[in-house]
N, C-alpha and C positions, 0 to 999 in steps of 0.2 A: 743288683739289677734284677729285672723280671724277664723271663724268656718262656717261649713255648717249647716244651720238652716232651720226650717220651721215655719211660723207664721200663717198658716192656714192649715186645712186638704185638701188633694187633691192628684193629680197625681205627678209624679216626678218633674213637672215644678214648684211646690211650694217650692222646695229646692232652697236656695240661699246662696251664699258665701259672708259673711258680717263681718263687724268689730263689735266686742263685747268687753266689759270690760274684762281685764285679771282676772282670778280667784284669790281670796285672799288665802294666805297660812295660815291655822289655825295652832295653836301650835302643834297639833298632826297630821298634814298632810304634804304631800310633793306635789310639782308641777311637773308634768311630761310633757315634750314636746313630744307629740305623733308623732311617726314616721310611725306607721302602725295601721290600725283599720279594723277589719273584718266586712263584711256586713252579716246580718242575715235576713231571710224572715220576721221575726217579725218587723224589721225596716220599711219595706214597709207597714205593717199593722198599725204601729204607725203613720207613716206619712199620711196614707189614712184616719185615724180616726176609723178604724175597730178593733183595738186591745182591746177595752174596758178599756183602761187605760186613765185617764185624764191627759192632759199636759197643763202647763202654757206656753204661747208664749212669745218670741221665744223659741224653744226647740232644744237641741243638742243631737242627738242620738249617739249610739256606745257603746256596752257592753264590747267588748273585744278589747283591744288596748295594744300597747307596745311602749316604748320610753325611753328617758333619763331624769333622775332627774335633775331639774334646780333650785329648791329651797327646803329647808328643814325647817320644823317648829321647834320652840324652844324646844319642849319637845320630839323630835324624836331622837332616837339613832340607830346606826347600819345601817343608810342609808346616803349616801353622794352625793353631787353634782356630776353629770357625771355617776352615776350608771345606767346600763341598767336594766330595770324592765318591768314587766307587772303587772296587778292587777286582783284580783278575780273579775269576772264579777258581782258577787253579794256578799255582805258581811253582817254579823250579827252585832247586837249591842253589844254583849258580856256581857250583864247584865240582860236580861229578864229570865224568868223561864226556857224557852227552852234552852237558852245558858248555864244556870247553870247545866242543865242535859246533857251537852256535845252534844246537838242536834242543832247546829247553823243553820242547814237546815230548822228547824221549828221556827226560830226566829220570834217574834211578830213584830219586827221593821226592817225587812229585807230591804236592799237597793240594787237596781239593777242599774248599770251604764246605762245611756241612757233611763231609764224608770222612776226612782225615783230621779235621779240627772243627771246633764249633763255628757255626755260621750265622746268618742274618735273621733267624727267627728270635731275635733277642734285642733288648734295648741297647746293648753295647757289644762291640766286636773288636777283638785285638787283631790288628792287621800288620804284617811286616811292611816296612816302608817301601821295599822294592816291589810290593804287589799293589801299591796305591796308584789309581788313575784319577787325575784331577778332572773335575767337571766345571762347567761354566757358572752354574748357579743352582740353587735348590730346585729350580723349575725342571731340572734334568733328572731328579731322583727317580720318579716312577718310570720314566722311559729307560733309564740306565738299568734299573732293576728288572724290567720286563724284557729288555732286548739282548743283553750280553750273551746269554746261553743260546737262545733260539737263533739269533741272527748270525753269530759266529759259527755255530754248528751248520746252519743251512748254507752259508756262504762257502765254508770249507768243503762241504759235501758236493755242492754244485760246481764250484770253480776249481778247487784244488784236486779233489779226489775223482770226481766224474769227468772233470775237464770239459764241461759243456761249452759249446761254442755256437756262434750265430748260425741259424739255419737248421739246427737240430730240433727234434721234438722230444719233450720230457714228460714223463708221467709222475705226478706227485700224489700218492695215495693218502687218504684221510687228511685232506689238505686244510681242514678247519683247525688243526692243532697248531701250537706255537711255532715249532720248528718247520713243520710242513708249510704253513702259511708264509713263513719267511722264505722257504725254498721256492715257492711259486714266484715270488718277487725277484729272488736272486737269479732264477732261470730266465725270467724276462729281461733282466738287466744284462744277461749274457747273450741276448739276441735269440733265445730259443722260443719255440711255440710250446705252450703248456697245456697238458690235459690233466685235470684234477678229479679225484673222486672224493665223495663225502658219504657219511653214514646215514644222513637224514636229509631229505629234500629241502627242508627249511634252512639248511646251512649253505645252500648253493649260491644265493645272491651275495653273501658275505665273501665267499671264496672267489667268485667272479669279480668282485670289486677289488680284490688284491691283484688281479691281472691275468687270471686263468682264461685261456681262450675257449676251452671246452670243460664243462663241469657235469659229472653224472653221479647218481647215487648207486653205489655198488650193491645195495640191497634190492634195487629195482632192475638193474641191468648188469649182466655179467661183465667182468673186467675185459675179457677177450673181445666180447661183442662191441663194447663201447670204444675200445681202442682201435679195433679193426675199422669201425665206421668212421672214426675221426682221422685215420691215417691211410685210408684207401687200401687197407689190408697189409700195409707194410710193417707196422709196429713202431715202437718208439726207440729212440737212440739211447735213452737213459731213464732209469727209475730212481727216484729219491725216496727211499723207504724208511719210515720212522716207526713202523708198527710190527713187522714180522707176522707171525700167526698164520692161520690157515690159508690166507690169500697170497702168501709169499710165492707159491708156485705159479699162480695166475699172473702175478706181476712179472716174474721171469719169462713166462710164455708170451707176454705182451711185447717183448722186445724184438727189434729187428736183428738180423745177423750182426755180430760184433757188438751188440748192445752191452751196456754195463749197468749193474744195479749197485747202488751204494746204500748201506744200511747203518743206522745209528741207534735202533731201538727194537724192543721185542715185547711191547706192552700187550699186544694181541696174542702173544705166544712165543716162547723161547726155542722150541723145537719145531722145525718146519719140514714139510715134505720136499724132497729134491730128487729130480730125475737126472742122474749124472749123464746119461746118454744124450738127452736133449741139450744139456749144458754144453758139452763139447762139440756136438754136431753143429750148433749155431754159433760157436765161438763166444758165448756169453761169459761175462766176467762179473763176479760177486766181490765187492770191495767193502771193507769195514772202515767206518769213520771212528777214530779214537778220540783225539782232542784237537781243538783249534790251536794254532800257534799264537803267541802274543801279538805278532803283527796282524794276524787275521782278527783277533779280538779288538784291537784298537781300531782297525779299519771298519769293522762291523758296527762298533759303538758309534763311530763318526757318522756312518750312513744312517743309523737309527735316529741319532740326535738331530741330524740335518733333514730327516724326513725322506731320504732316498729309499729306505725300506721302512714300512710302517708296521709296527707290532700292535694290533688292537688289544686294548685291555678290556676284557670281558667284564670283570668285576673286581672290586677291591674288598678286602676284609681288614679289620684291625689285627695286629699281630696276636693279640689275646684271643682272637677267634680262629686261630690256626686249625683247630679241629673241624670247625664248620667249613673252612676253606678246603680242607682235604676231602670232606664228604661231598662238597660241591664238585670238585674236580673229578671225583670218582664216578659221578653221574654221567660224565662225558657229554654234557650238553653245551659246554662253553665253546665259544669261537674266539681264539686268541689267548691272551695271557690272564692269569689270575695273580694278583699282587697283594701282599700284606703291607699295610701302611701304619705308621704311628704318628701322633701329633708332635 
């Protein structure tokens, strides 16, 4: 098979399209011919060597992919050649203590495609049968590849971790990103009013179209000022933060008493300023999102495939153009998802 790989850490230029051995099909596995694979900003961190995950070279990224089954292991039932499928971006071992407690999200031997084993930046992917999710038709490939990570992350952050409910006000910073854009919609589905920020005014209309009630550019208007104006000085009940970085303190300060901030990323900066006095005086809570559960992933995929949550696809590249796709994502001009596709 051919795959987009990297053999050293660096910029997009280290990505190469090269020939590798086809993956072997284990008795409890299937081989999927990948037709679509979503890009995530964590892919850029992995390629650059800043993700803090160790990789053996060459490495094949790609956590969320979809395609057609082309081989089935001897012990696999209920899956046939030609079936359209996707796969859980992360899957549990099924036998550790956490799995025995029905908490696969706490599995001691968790496996993530593109991080712990080769993923979807390739023509072929070996997938354990227990990780396979059936799709309705090939028409679902791009949506499934674009939506799984962003929608399940956003849904879990808004509904499970932040426990947003009707009548609350939510701030979603940098809402033109994939997870943040899905979070705008998840918060609206929860009955909340949504304030969203963007890094460039030209992104405002696209974010407003996702359902944000108020959109402002944080480069033009300070966060505190924009939130105070939109909430009559009260602040927001929750912040769904995907970026970290220098505005983390501003997002905390924008919260009302007993507000909670849920974070899932740090692409704007991993070490942030934090005033502990203000934190406990206002009863603010900082909560980390780790992974979505299998139930959340299935529910999120269903919402995306049914159109309840829309994940805009900003641009597609062929899998052979993964380096160009990484460079494009690094420009931070996209609104929505970038997807690798193959014929």
